[in-house]
N, C-alpha and C positions, 0 to 999 in steps of 0.2 A: 215417561222414562224413555231410555233410549230403545232403538229398534233394530231387530236383527235385519240385515240386508243380504240381497243376492239370491239365486234360485234356490240354492240350498236350504235357505232359510223358508223360502216360500213354498216348498214341498214340506217341509218340516211343521211347519204351522199349518198345513192343511190337512195331514197327518194327526195332529194332535188336537184340532178345533173341536171344541165342546167339550175336551177333557182339561181344559185349563180353567181353574177357577183361581186367579192369581193372588196369593195371601200376600199380606204387607204386614209389618209391623213395625215395630217400633224401632227406634233407634236409639242404639247405645254409641256410645261414640268413646273414645278414649283408646287409649292403648296402655298396654299394660307391661307387665314386667318378666315375663319369661324368657326363655331363649330366642336369639334371631336366627332366622333362615334368609339368608341374604345370597342370591348368586347372580353376579353379574358377567353379562354377554353382551358386546358390543359388536353394533352392526353399522356400516355405511352402504348407503343405497340411493345412488344419485338419481334413480328414474322415479323414485316416491314409492316405490312398493317394497315390500321385504315379509318375513314372517310376522303373520297375523295368528293370533289365539284363535282356535277353532272355536265357533260360538257353540256353548253347550245347551243341552236339551233343557228347557223348562220342566220344571217338577210337578205333578199332577198334585192338587190338593183335595181337601175333604169338602169340598163345595163352598155354599155361598155363607151357610152359618159360620163355618171356619174362618172364611174370609173376613166376615165383620168383625168375628172376635179379633182377629189379628190387627185390624187397622185400630182397634182400641188399644190393644196393649202398648203401654208405654209411651201412648202419645204420636207414634208415628203413623203417617197419613199415606204412605207411596206404597204402590205393589212393586214387589222385586221384578225387575226387567227381565223378562223371558230370556234374553240373550245372554245375560249374567255377565255383560258388559256395562263398565263405568269409563267416562270419557271426559276430560276437562282441559282447559288450558291453564298453566301454572300460573301461581299469582303469589308475588313476594310483597305484597302490599301490606302496612302494620298500621295505616291510620285508625282504623275501626278501633284497636284496642288504645292507642294513645288519647284519642277522643273520648271514649269511655271512661278514662283514666281522670281526665281533665272534669268531667261531668260529676263523677262520683266525687272526685276532690271538692267541687264546688256546692256538694249537699244534694244532689239529684240524681235520679238513676236515667241511664241513657236511653234515649228512643229505640224500642225493639229494631225498627227497622234500620238502624245504624250498626248495629251488633252483629258481624261476620265472623264466625267461628273459626275460621282458616286463617284469619288476620291476628287474633287472639296468640293463636297456637305459633303462629310464625314470627312473633314476637320474642321468642326464647331461645336460647342454645339448645340444641338439640343431640349434639355429641356424635352426628353422623361421620363415618368415615369418608374422606374425600378423595377424590381422584387426584393424580399428579398432573394430569394437561387438562385441558378444555372438555367439556362434557359434564356427566353427572355419575356418582355412585347411586345405586339402587338399593335401599334398605327396608326390609320389610318384616315386620314383626307385631305382637299383639298380647292379648290376656283375657282372662275369663272376666266378664264383667258382672261385679257383685255377687251376689247369691243366684244370679239367674244363668245356670252351668251350661242350658243352649245357647245363650248369647254370648260372643265374643268380641273382642275390640281389635281390629286391625288397623295398624298403622303403616302408611306407604311414606318412605322418608326419601328424600333426592337432596342432593349436596352437590354442589359446584368447589371447583378447587379453591384453595383458601387465598383470601385477597392479597394482592400485592402490597409492599411496604408502600410510603408515600415516594420514594426515590425509583421504586422499581415499576410503576404503572406508567403508562404512555402519557403524554400530555392533553391538558383538557382545554377547551375551548367552551364557555359557558355564557350563554344566554339568561340572565335573571330579569322575569318579568315581573314587576313588583306592583301588588293592588296598593294604592293610596287615595281609595275612596275613602269616604265619611266614616262609614263603619269599621275602617282600619285605625281610627284615632283611639278607640278603647284600649286600655292597659294589655300589654301582652297579643298585641296584635302588630301594628306597624315598627313600635317601639323594639318587639322581640324580634322582627324581620332585620331591623339595623344592626342590632347587637350580633346576629347571626351572621350577617354579611362580613361584619368586621370580623368574626373569628375565622371565617372564610379566607378574607384576604390574607391573613396572617398565616393561614395554612398552605394555600396554593403556592406553587411552585414558581419560581423567575420564568420557566418556559411556557406556564399556562397563560390562557387569556380570558378576559371576562367583557361582555358589554351590558349594558345597563336600560331596561325599558320601563316606564311607569305608566299606570294606566288610571284612570277614574272614569270621567264622561269619553273622553279620548286618551288616545296614547301617545307617548313621548319617548325621544329616545335620549336619554342621559348621557349614555357614553357608547360611543361605538367600539367594536372589538379592540381590545386594548392589552397587549402584554404586561404580563404583572412587572417583570424586571424594569427597574427605575420608576414606576408610575403607581406603586401602592398610594403614596399619598393623594393623588388625584382622584384614585377609585374611593377613598374613605372621604374624599369632599363630597363627591357626588351621592354616596349613599346618606351623609348626614344631613344632605339638602331635602331630602324627601319630607314632604309634609302630607298628611290627608287632606283630602278633599272631595268634595262632589259625590256623585253615583258611582255604580260598578259596572263598567264594560269590558266583561271578560275578552270577549270577542275581538275587541280593538286590540286589546293588548297581547293576547296570542298571536293575531295577523302580524303584528308589529314585531312581536318578538322572533317568530319565524324569518320575517324579512331580514331582519339582523342577523340571524344565526346562518343565513345563507349568503349574505354579503359579507359576512367575516368569517365564512368557512375555512377552518384550520384542517389543511390535508394530513393524515397520520394520526389527529388527534381524535379526542372522544368529544363530539360535537352534541351539546345537550341544550335544550331548552327549559329552566327551571321555574316554575311557576311558584310564587310567595303569596298567597290569598286565604282569604275567609271564604271565598266561593261563595259568596251571597250576589250572584249577577243577578243586576236588574235591568240592565239598559243595553241595548244591542241584540243580537241573536243569544239566546240563552240554551239554545240545543247543541248538547256536546258533538253529536255526530254531525251535524252541519257544521259547527264551527272547524272542526278537524278537518273535514272535506275540502275547506279553503284552503288549507295549507297542504292540502296531499301530497301535492310534488315535492315539496319540501321533504317528507318525511320518505317518500319512496326513493326519489333521487340521488340525497345525500345521507340519508339514514339518520333524520336527527329525532332524537326520541324527547319525549315531553316527561320531568319529573316534578309530581306536585308535592309542595310542602303546605299544609293547612296549618291555620291558625286560628284562635278566637274561642270564646264559649259558644258563641252562636255560627255554626260552621256549615257550610254548605257539603255536607259528607257524599251525598249521594252524585252530586254534580262534579266533584272534582275526582271523584274514582271513575266517571265515567269519560272524563276527560283524559285521562291518563291510561285508562284502557284503549281509547281508541287511539291514543298518540303513541302507541308501542311504548309505554314505560310504566312508572308504579306510583305511589304514592306514601306519603307519610304524615305524621302530626307532631308538630311540635307545642309542649304548653310553658314551657319554661327555658332558661340559659344552659341548664343541665342537658336537657333532650336535644336543644338546638347543637351544643358541643358533640353529642353523640353521634348526631346525622352528619354534621358537616365537618367533623374531625376523625372519629372513630371508624365510622363506616363511608367515608367518602369515596374509597374506591370501587365499593359495592354499587355505589349511585352512578358512579360516572362510567365502568365499564361493561359490556356487554361479552358474556362468553356463550349465550344462546339465545337465538331468534324464534319466535312461533314456537315456541316449547310447549307439547300438549303431554300428557299420561294419559294411559288407559290400562286399566286393570281387568282382566277376566278371571272371574271366578269359577271353581270347578264344580259342576252342578252334580257331582258324585257325592261330594263332601258339605257343599254349602245349599242350606235352603232357602235362605233370604238375605239380601244385605241391602244397606243404606250408605249412600256419600252423606258425611255431614258437612254443610257449609257448601261453597263454591256454586251457589245456586245461579250466579250470574257470568258465572265461567264455563258452563257446561258445553261439552261440543257433541255433534251427532256422532254415533259410533264410526258410521261409514267415512266421515271427514278426519279421522285420526291421521290418515297419511296422505290428505289432501293438503299440500303445502300451501296452497293457495286460502286456506283457512286462518283466520288468525289464531295465533297462540298466547305464550306469555313470554315476557324479555327477562332475562335472569341474568344476573351479572357473579364475579367472583366473590366466594365467601358468603353466599346467598344460601340458604335451606329452604326446601319446600315440603311440606306436610299435609297429606289428607289422611282422613280418620272415617273409619267405615264400621258401622253395626254389622256384624256377621252373625247369623244364627246358624249353626251347623245340623246336618242331618243326625239323628240319634245312632251313636257307635260309630261316627265319622273317624275314619284315619288316613293319613296321607295328605296329598297335596290340597293346598285350599285355594291359593290364586298367584297368578303370574302378573307383576307390574312391568309395564313398558314404558319408557319416555323417549318422546320424538322430538330433536330440534335441528335448527339449520345452523350451520356455522355462519357468525356475523358477517364475516367478508366474504367466503365464497357462496353462501347459500346452498351448499352441500348438505344433505340431511344425515344423520345419524341417530342410533338408538341404542339404548341400554336396558338390561333385562334383569329383574330381581323375581325370586319366588319365596312362597312361605308355605310350610306344611302345619298340621294340626299340632304336631309336637311343639312347635313355636309359639302357640298362643294358648297354651294350655295352663301355665301358670296364672296365679292370682294377681290382680291389680296392683293394690297397695302392698307394700311390705318387700318388694323383690328388689334384686340388685342394681337396677338399673334405676338411679333416680330421675334422670332425665325424661325418661317415658312418664314417671309419675307427675312430672311438672306438666308436661304435654297434656296429660289427662285431667290435670286441675284445670288448666286452662281453658280447655274446651268445655268441660261441665259447667265452669262458671259462665262462659260464652251462652251455652243453651239455657241456662238459669235465667240470664238477662232476656233473651228472647221469648222466656215463657214456655220453654219447650219441658218435657218430662222424658228421661232418656233411663233406660234398664239399668239399675246398680247405681245412678246418680245418689251421692250424698246431699242431705241438705247443706245449704249456705254455710250454716253453723260448722258442722262437721268438716265440709271442704276446707274453710278457713283453716282450721287446726291442722289437717294434711299441709297445706300451703305453708304454715308456720313452721312446721317438723321439715319440711325439706328445703326451706331456706336455712334452717340451721345446719343441715346435713350437706348441703350443697353450699354454704357459705357464699351465696349469690343474692345480692342486693336487689336484683329484678324480681326474684321469686318473692322476697320480703315484701315488695311492693304489692306483688299479686295477692298476698294474704289480707294486707291492708284493704285493697279495693273489696276484696270479696266481704271482709268484716263489715264493711262501710253500706255494702249493697244489703249484707242480711239485716241491719239495723234498719234501714230505709224500706224494705220490704216486709220484714217480720215484726220490727219493733224491739225496744230491749228489753222487752218481759218475755219475747218468744224465742226458743232455742235454737231455731233455724234448722229442727232437724229434717224438715221437706218430708216426711212422712206422706204417703199417699194414703188417703183415707180407704177404709176396706171396703170392698166391692169396687173400686175405681177401675182398677187393672185386673184383666184377668189374669 
């Protein structure tokens, strides 16, 4: 877990050493439906220093027996960090959820290693208040976790300004790097990519520009950077000419793609490399970090980020995520034309424009009210607490119209009342690199309501998505219903919100319930007596 830093921390630890038997237990996730306590305070600090939550003191525990009991409770396996800080890079990826939907639709359960709860949650509308300009709003709320009154669920929600309309956004200069290896011949791969690019050709404006690179064993430039105006027919002809062949040299494709993006760089435009692939690299360098190191100057000097679009029933999820994380971008997954239209039409501005670079969040929990806590998900996006304001440490890139949600399991002290946590988001201006921060707080009165049946249906959708993800990973969370009951919650929420995406979530949960438990099991998910303390 994260470490307290500085001389103050070392003195504190020496004072307490021998008295700390760190407890931790389980983890509830989700966020509930009581009131919201959100206080936003903006600061700008060009020196990389600013207000930092005071590291609270760790709480003494009842010793080894209590610690072991806590570790067993509800399947949580980590100890609460003694400094009460949690720091992570923001993440707007959604590929994990899209790929799980495809896998369940094909009649299988997703590999637990491909399930990332934060990407499930970030696939749904949250209803957060948005800022008027660049930057973030910080929203913090929560609820009690089922019948376990000592555990609460705290949601930290960050939102950027609304996405601009098609005519309001800056022009785009997009280099498409398309996988045409043999595996892309499967239905739903290259054919879907070609349809997606045809849709995008219609959606882009006359002042936008595109280039097209393909790769299998080697990479080839089919189209140098070309303005859309007067050239749509030529672009479609190049897209239609692509045919699947040979093996998958992702390294060659990305290197050629970045060369084209630099050569065709358009000043004042959003310059992006868009990788469309099943990410099943089997030729050339297959290490994401070393691949991106080779084009590091293009990323640093020209600010060209990498957007990954995954396809295929057999998909290299981990490799694609690593590439886009290292490439200062994000990734999504498309399984059909409906999802392709959503990505390349409805969400296009969010994928093209940046409002924040190297964005990180840090949540400081109050030791007077909080006994234990655990961040759910974000395992590969964690940042050392002391690096929160180190702007040389990589964070996440976020565009307009995005929301980012982090869910915590929080165990309050008996009779606790007052301040629970302060959440701070720090980011760099995409053009000037000037740092900015925004804050929000939450108290016990805002996380005291029940999870289900509250006024905010969006919080319940968030909870449903997160519980579902954790169930697919094989986890047990306090207050988590079984898949059958969770599917019922989702169907009710779909009717109440009239949200088609929530209806599809309910269908997915029902599919997983049948695959896991069989048609004769009610999917209650009850924990056998004696398994939990």
